[in-house]
N, C-alpha and C positions, 0 to 999 in steps of 0.2 A: 512455605503457602509457595506453589510453584502453578500457572497458568496462565490463561491469556482472559482478558477481561473485554468485551467491547463495549466500547464508551459511544456515547453519543455528544459529541464536544458541539455544545452551543457555541454562538457568536461571542466575542469579546475576549475568548480565552486562546493565547498560544498552546501547541501543541505542547511543549515545556510546562508551559502552567499545569495542564494535565498530570502531567508524570509528576510535578513537584507537589500540587495536592495528595495525590494517591501516595505518595511516600511518606510523606505526614500524616495520611488518615490511618495507614498500615503500618507505621513502624516500619519498612522496609526500604533499603537502600536500593536494591535492583530491581528497579522499573524503569520500562523503557517504550518508547511509544513506536509506531511501523512507518511511519510515513508522514511528513509535518503536513498540516493543513495550516492555511494562514488564518491569522486571528478573524478576519469577516465569514471565513468559509464554517460551513456548519456539516455535522454527520460522522458518518464511522470512522474511530481512530482506535483501532484494537492495540490493546497495551498488555505489555507481559511482564509477569510478574516472578521472580527469582530465577530459577534457571529455566524459564519460559525464553528470557530474554536473549537466549541463544537462537531462540528460533526467528527473531525479530527480522534478519536479515531477508531470511523466507519468506516472509510475511510479507515484507516491503516489494520484493522482485514482481510480484505475482500481479494479475490484471485488476484493474480499478474500476468500478463504474461511478459516474459521477452525473447529476442532475443541474444544470446550469441555463442560467437566462442570459441570452446574449443581445445587448441593445445597438441597433444601428446607427451610422450618421454622427455617432460621437466617438473619439479617442482621447485618452487619458496618457500622462505619465508611467501610471501602473499598470495598465492594461485593464484595469478594474475601475468599479464607481468610488472608489477611496480617493483616485489621483486628480492630479489639476487635467482640468480640459484645454487639451491640445487644438482642437480642431470640431467643429461641427457642419454639417451637409444637409442640405433636404436629401431624405430617400425615395428615390424613385423606380427601385428596382421591383421586380415583381415577385410573389409567392415563389413561383416556378425559380426563379432565376436565383432564388436565395435556397431552393433547395436543392437546387444542382450546384452551388458552389460548395454548399457544406459536404454534398454527397463527395464531391472531388476529393477530400481530404482523407477518407478513408483506405486505411493501408499504411503502408512506411512513408514518411514523409521527415524532411528534416526541418526542424524547429529551432530556432535562436533564441537560449533562455533570456529572459528579461533583465532588464537592467537592477528593478524591485526584486530579488530573487537570494535567496542565502547561499546561492552556489559559490564558490572561491574561486579566486584569479589571482595569481601571486600572490595567496596567502591574505588575499582581502575578501571579506564577504561584497557582492555588487551592490548591495543595498545601503551600504556605509558610502561608496563611491557616489551612488546615484543620489543619496541625501546630500552630499556634497556639491551638487551639480555636474559631477562629472559623469558622461558616458566613454565606454570603452569598446573596443572590439570584441567581440564573442562568437565563438567558433558554433556552427550548428551542429546539432544532434540528430541522432534518430531515434524515433521515437512510431509506436505503432498506434494507430486508431483502429481497432478492430470493429466499432459500429456505431454509428450516428445515428439513433432516431429523432427526428422532427415531431413534437408533441403536439406545438402550435405555433404559429407566427401571428401576432395581433401588433398592428401597426409597425413601428420598429422593436418591437421584443419579442424574440424568438424564445420557446423553452423547446429544450431538446437533452437528451442523453445521452452520454459519449461512455463507451468503453474502451480503456488504452493500456498504453505500457505503464509502467515505474518510469517518474523523470518527466512525465508531459503536465505541460503548465497549460491548464484551459483556458487561460486569460488570455496567453498568448495566441492560441488555435482560434480564439473568438477575433483579436487582432487580426491575424492574419484571413481568415473568410471574408471580416469585413475591407481587408486590403484587396481581395480577390475580387468583392463587389464594388470596387472604388469608392464606396461610401464611408470606408472605418468603423469600427466598430468594438466597443470594448465589454467585458465581463460584467455582468451588474448583481448576479446571483450564483453562491454554487454552493452545492451539497455533497458529500460524497456518500452515495448509495448501497455500494459494495465495496472490500477490501478482502482480497481471497475469498473464505468462505464465511466471512464475517458480512452480515446485510443491517441493512437501517432496521429492518424490522424487531430484528434481536436484539437492537444497541439497548444500552441504558444511560442514563444523564447522570452527571454527579451529584445530583438530590437523591435518585435513585440509588446508588451507588452507598450512598451515605446510609440508606435504610436497612441497606444489607448488611452492612457491616454493623451498624448497632443491633441486629436482631440473629447477628452471628449466622448467616445464611448466605455469606459471600459464593461460599464453594457451590452455591445452586447455579450461579452463572457463570463460575468460571469454566473454562474452555481446555480439560488437559491437553497436555502437550504433545501427546499422541493421534489426538485428534486434528492436530494441523496437517499431518502427513497422510498422502492418499495413495501409499505402500503396499503392496501385498504382504502378507505379516508372516513371520516366521519365529517358531519357539524354540529355544535353545534347549535340549536335556541339560538336567540339571548336575551331571556329573561331569559337565563341562564349564560349570559355574566359574571356577578358578581363572579359565581362558578368557571367559566373557566379559566377567568385573577387572580384569587386568588390561583390557582393551586390546585384546590380541586376536590376529586373526581366527576367522572358524572356519573347519571344513564342512562338505555335506555331510559328513558323518556325526556334525554335534546336532543337526537339524531333528528336529522329533516328529515323528508320524512320517517318516521316510519324505517329506516334502521336498520337492526339487527347489533347488537355486540354478538361474540361466545366466548367461553372458550376459555382462553389459546392463545391469539392471540394478535398483536399488531396493531395498526391503525395508520395513520397519521391526526390528528385532526385539523380542521380549524374551523374559526367563521363563521358567517352568513356572512359577508362580503367576502369571501375567502379569509381571513389571517389566513394565517398559525401559530399554536399556536405551535404542536409539538406533538412529537411521545407517545400513551397511550400503555399500557397492559392492557387486561381485567383480574381483580381478582374476586374471588366470596368472598365476606364477609355479614356474617350472612344469608346466602342464597341467596342474591342479587348481581346478575352480575352487576359489575362497572367498567368504564375506570379511570385508576389510571395514572396520567403521569408519564413517565419516563424520557423525557428530555422534557423542554418547553425551547422556542426560543423567547421571548417577548423583 
């Protein structure tokens, strides 16, 4: 069993809880998630099964989209609604000022990871230190905010969608917006609506997955590994199967239908029987352009 399942992670589960549950239900050890969602967050959590665990990093590295609620005037030690309240202020800023402050964060910005996070510093998880009442210096990291859409501003609550790079903490973004407005803020709700090509509309709860497993229909919702990649397709002539299956580099002559390969480009490579082999990158060696295997899924 190899492929990716688009799970809707509900509140109360850690990302690893979902992995552990699926390992047990499927009787498979090779199961992995593609980007942590906090227990109180919900939404899209693509789960890789079998050989698809090799593409987990690829999915993790792609753009994410979130729907978040930011509450102004209240700061917490976790930067979300689960934490201890640190300060409260009356919010007097206008809707226009709120929207301008939010818009100023679109683009690349340096974000300091929160203490309550799974990041390691000197071998220790930050949240472990935070629970001990310790705060240590953290290096700011560059993150990319591709877009923020404000859906509604109702009193102190701001409903917005954020498209961002991997490693972005939405609760920290909310706290930073609050600091800019000089009233403070925290994240009171978070739903991941998209991760790579996986959308919330096509996601499935664990209960729904149970039904598919019981009815032996899981293959209906499992995305093949090949569909994760958006590279041009090249088919290798069966005469070169030995080279292909041994992980050798391949020349232009190996490609069927005389389809050209071009410099500095990646391709999804298949054998003549339409079996997906892996991702190849063109390289030039001794003046000859070759397809070099980057990731193989045999």
